[in-house]
N, C-alpha and C positions, 0 to 999 in steps of 0.2 A: 490315744489317750485323750480324755477331755476332762474338764472339772478345774477346781482352783489350783491344783498342783502344777497342772500344765503351764499355767500363766506365769508361776513362780520358778519353774524348772530351769536349771542352769543352761545357758546359751552355748551355742557351738563355738569351739575353739578351732582355729586352723592356723597354717602356716604359709610362708611364702618361700621363695627358692632359696633366699638367703638364710632361712631359719628364724624369720621373724615371727613372733607369735601374736594373732589377731583374735578378736572377738566378734563374731557375726551379730549383726543388730537385731535379726529377727529369729532365725533358725535356733531350735532348741538342741542340746546336745544328745547324742544317742550312744548307746553301747551294743555290743554284739555278744549274745549269750551263747555262741557257738552254733546256733541255727538260724537266728533271725536278729534283725535290729529291734531295739527296745528303748523305750524311755525309761530310765531307771526311777525308781522310787526314790523319795525324798531321803529316806534313811539309808539309801545305798550311796550317798555322796558323803565325803569328808573333805575338809580342807586340804589342799594339796600341802603334805607337811614341808617345813623348811629344809632345804638341801636337796629336794627333789629335781628332776630335770625333765625338759621337754625333748622329744624326737619329733622330726618331721619325717614322713614316710614317702620317699620318691617312688614312682612306679606304682602307687595307689591312688584310688578316687576315694575323695571325703564324702559322707553322707551326714545330713542334719534332718531334723524335723521341722518342716514348714508349718506353722499353726494356721496360716492363712488358708491353706488348701487340706490340711488335716493329712499330709502325706509324708513320707520319706523322700528327700530330695538329694540329688548329687549336686556337690558344689565344685565345679571345675575351675570357674574364673571369678574373680572379684576385682571390678574396677580396671578391667582388661589385663589382670594379672593373673598367671596360673596360681591356682590354690592346690596345697598339699595337705593331706590329713595331718592332725597333731595327736601325739600319744604321751603318756606320762611315764616317767620312771620314778617309782616312789623309792624312799629311803627304805631300810630294813625294818621290819615290825609291822608292815601293812600288807594285808592279803588283797588281791585284786579281785573284784567281783565281775567285772566286764572288760571285754576286749575292746579296742577302738572300732567305731562303726566305718569300716572300709572294705573296698574291694580291690583286688589286685589288677591292675592294667598292664603290667609287664611281668609276664610269669617267668621270665629269665632271671628275674631279680630275687634273690634270697636276702632277707633282712638279717642283720646281726643277732646275736644271742642276748636279747634283753627282755624284759618282762612288759611288753606293751599293754597299757592300761587306757582306758576311756577317761578323758578328761572334759571339762565344762568351765564355765564362768558363772558365778553367782554371788550376790551379796558383796561386790567389790573384791571378790578374791578368786583365784583359780581352785577348781575342786576336782577330785578323782573319784572314780568308782571304786570304792575299797572300803576295808574296815581295819581298824587298828587291832591287830591280834595279840600283840606283845607290849606291855607297858614299859619295857625296859629301854634305856636310852643308849645302850652301847650301839657302836657302829654309826652313830649319827656323824654325819660329816664335820659338824662343828667340834666333836671330840678329837679330830685329827688334823685340826687346821694348823697347829704348831709343827711345820715341817722341820724348822731346825732341830727341835727336840729329838725328832725321830732320828735325824742324821747324827746327832751327838750320841744317842744311845747305839747306834750302828757302830760308830768308831769306838766306842768304849768297850763293846762287847768283841769286836774284831781285834782289839789289842788284848783282850783277856784270853780269846780262843782264836789265834791266828790261823790255826791250820784245819780249823772245821768247815768242811765243804758244804754242809747243810746251812751253816749260818750265812755263807757267802750267798748261796741260793736264796735265802729268804731276804736278804738286803735287796736283792734284784726285784724281788716280788714286792716288797714294801715301797719302792721307789718308782718301779716302772709300771706297776699295776695297781698302784694304791690297796694292796691287799690289807684289809683291816686287822686281820689276826697278824701278819706279820709285823704290821705297825706296832701292835700291842706289845710284841715281844720285846722291841726296842724302846717303848715308852714305859716297860716294867709294870704291866696290869693286864687283868682279865685273861682272855683266850688267846693262847700262841700256838702256832700251827707245827706239825712235825710231818711234812710229807716224806714218804719212804719209797714209793712204788711207781716206777716209769711205765709198768706195765698194767693192763686191765683185762678182765674176762667178761666186761660188757661193752656194748658198742652203743652207749646211749645217743638218741637222736639229738639231744640237746647237751652233748658233752662239751665242757668249757675249754678242754685242753687238747682235745684230738677229734677233728671233724674229717668224715668222709664225704662231706657234701661241698658245694661252691660256697659255703659260707665259713669265713675264717674263725679259728679259734679265738676265744676272748683273751687267753694268754698261753704261755709256752709250758709244757708238762716237764717235770724233774726228769733229768737225763741219766741219773746213776741212782744205786742204792747206798745210802748212807750207812755207816757202820752202826751197831748198836752203841758203841762208845760215843760217836758223834752225836747220835739222837739224844742220849741220857745227858750229855754234857750240857746242851742246850736245856733240855727239860728241867734238870736239877737245879740250874741257876734260876730258871724262870719260878718253879714251884716254892724255892726258898725264899726269894726276894721280891716277887710281884704282888700287886694288889689282888685278891681274890682270884688267885691263879688257877687257870685251867690250861693243860696242854693236850692237843687233840691230834690223832692219827687221821687220814683221810681227807685231803685237802682238794681245792678245786685245780691245784695245780699237779695233780698226780692221778694215778689210776686207782686199782683196788689194793688197799694196805694189807688185806689178809693174805695176798700173795707173797708177802714178805713177812710171813708169821714168825720165823726165827728171830728176825731182827726186833719185832715187836716185843716178843716175850723176854729176850734178854734185856731190852732198853727197859722195860716195865720193871724187871727184877732189880736193876741198877737203880732206877728211880726210886723204888720203896726201900732199898737198902739205906739210901741216902736221906731221906725224908718222908714222913706221912703227911706232910701239908699238901694242899691243893688237891685238883680233880685230875684224873688221868681218862681220858675220853677216845672214843673210836667211832668215827664216821665210816660206814661201810655198805656194801650191797647184801651183807649177811649170808652169803653163800655156803660158809662153812661153819656149822653148829658147834662141832667138836673143838674148833679152833677158839671161838668165841668163849667156850667153857674153860679152856686152858688158860686164855689171857685173864678172865675173870679171877682164876687160881693166883695168877701171878701179882695181881693187885689192880686190874683195870677197874674203874668205877662206874662207867656209863658207856653206852652205845646207843648209836643212831642209825637206823637201818633205813635205806633209801627205797621208797616204794611208791607207786603211782596208782595203784588199783588192786583190788582183791580178786579180780578176774585173771586168771593165767594167761589167756590170749592177749589181754590188754597190756598187762605187765611185760610179756615177752616182746610184743610189737614195738614198744618203746625202748625197753633196755637191751634187747636182742643179745642175751646171754650166750656165752660159749663155755661149755663144759659144766654148766649147772642149770637148775629149772627153777621156776616159781616155788615148787614145794620146798626146795632147799631155804628159799628166803622165810617162808613160813616157819620152819623149823628152827632157822636161826634166831628169829624173834622169840619164839617160846623157849629156847635154849637160853638165851640171853636172860629172861626173866628167871628161869629156874636156878641159874647161876648166881642170883642176887644183884645183878646189875640194875641201875635205872635206865629203863628202855625208853627210847624216843623213836617216832617215825619221822623221817624227812618225806612228808607227803606232798609231792610235786603237783600244784594245783594249776588246773586249765579250766576255764568256764566252757561248758558244754560237754566236757569230758568227766572231770573229777565229781561234778554235781548230776551226774546222770543217776536216775532213780534208782536202778539196780545196783550201781556202784556204792552208792551212799548206803543201801540196805546191807550190802555185804561188809562194808566197813564198820558200821555201827555194831553188826553182829558180832564181828571179831573183837572190836574194842570191850564189849560187855563180858569178855572171857577174862579180862584183868591182866593180860600180858603187856600191856602198854602203859606207860605213866604219864607221857607227854605226846602229843602229836604237833609237829611243827608245820604250820600250813604255808609252806614258801612257794612262791610264783615260779611257775615253769618259764624259763628263759628260751624263747624259741620264735621263729617267725610263725604267726598264727596260722597262715594258710598252708605254709610247708607242713606243720604239724597235722593240721585237719586232712590234708591230703594223704599223708602216710598212715595216720592212724583214723580210719573212717568213724565220722560221727554221724553218719546218716541215720542209724538207728537209735541215737542217743535220745533221751528223754531229760532233759537238764530240769533241775527243780529250782536252780539258783544257788550260789554259793553262800550266800547270806543264810538261807534256809538250811543248807546243808551245816553251815556252822553250828546253828540252833540245835540240830538233831544230834551232833557230836557232843554237845554239852549235856543233853540229856542221857547219853549212852551210859556215862558212869560218873558218879559223884566225885571219885578221886581223881579222874582224867584231867590232865592239864592241857589247855591249849596254848600255843606260843610260836617263836620264831627263832629264839636263841638257845643255845646249849647251856643249861643252868649249871652252876657250881654245886657241889655235894651239899653245901649248907642248906640249899633250897631243895633239895630232893624230898 
């Protein structure tokens, strides 16, 4: 790349062994689009939002663009000190456009499950190769800084419902894992979680709670099936008392909630007998269309179905389903809309995979049928090279995540793009 933008392009950011973050005096920041290193365009950078974090990547080599010679160059040392690549972890609401420009030097190492994003430095601030996809301010770290209020809420609810096992589980999630939805429950607002299923019929490569690789899970999965009464007790309290309340099944600390369909049905019936307030939501892989229809009849308001591709082989390579197939998921989406639910897709995005030209065309074609109200463009949390190794990207033809987003906006006038589950007032 040449021209005026290259002169203004963000500079490369790197780290030392202690995690210190530094800016290179000359090299320009690069991103990885799934196939090659690129200098992102000016419109593909945003200020790194407050509350975001930096990672340094051991076992990887860092690359920048040297404008003096016009080439991509590895940076292994600086002033005699070993250099490590830097990556960003953005707060929720931002969709990643590029991966960090790195190459793995130690193939024995698998990175933890985070959404690694290319970063740089320009105009006196750090920037990330990303776009803000949701204007909502929920889940910003600043909204959860008052830890004493979270603990106070936990103690209050524990006194009110002392024998509720699910409440004790969520207290652990709130304090040990900083689960924002669990913290919402104790702060009396927004979306609160209702995990119910210790088992799953998918073996997702990036599963946050059950890994069969050498990468540890982000947090522990629930180990018991709560009763419908335990679930309803928490949900009714939240629906009646919280600000803009949502209660949702299908959390990061559980497997597939539809495997506990009887618990879901009875809990939803109890909720709606007690109150018509608030939104009852389900996050699911959507494998059982008939069950989705039955839950809608019980009082479910919305569903979010997780998917990463509208090609069966690509879907199944990542989700590794057991006892169901891609066709069941498509049927689940359609049945959810026929049953009157607000339908979202949890579209796990990964540069070089999600923006493959054929994948985008298939996604756009499906969205034009009108079965989806909202597509949540959430970043896939996984070691980039490990993912690329298991899901071959050799034949991928990426068009760029930003261009993919523009095509999605054109697919349907009524389609929403976002990141968070909305309350029914916003359907």
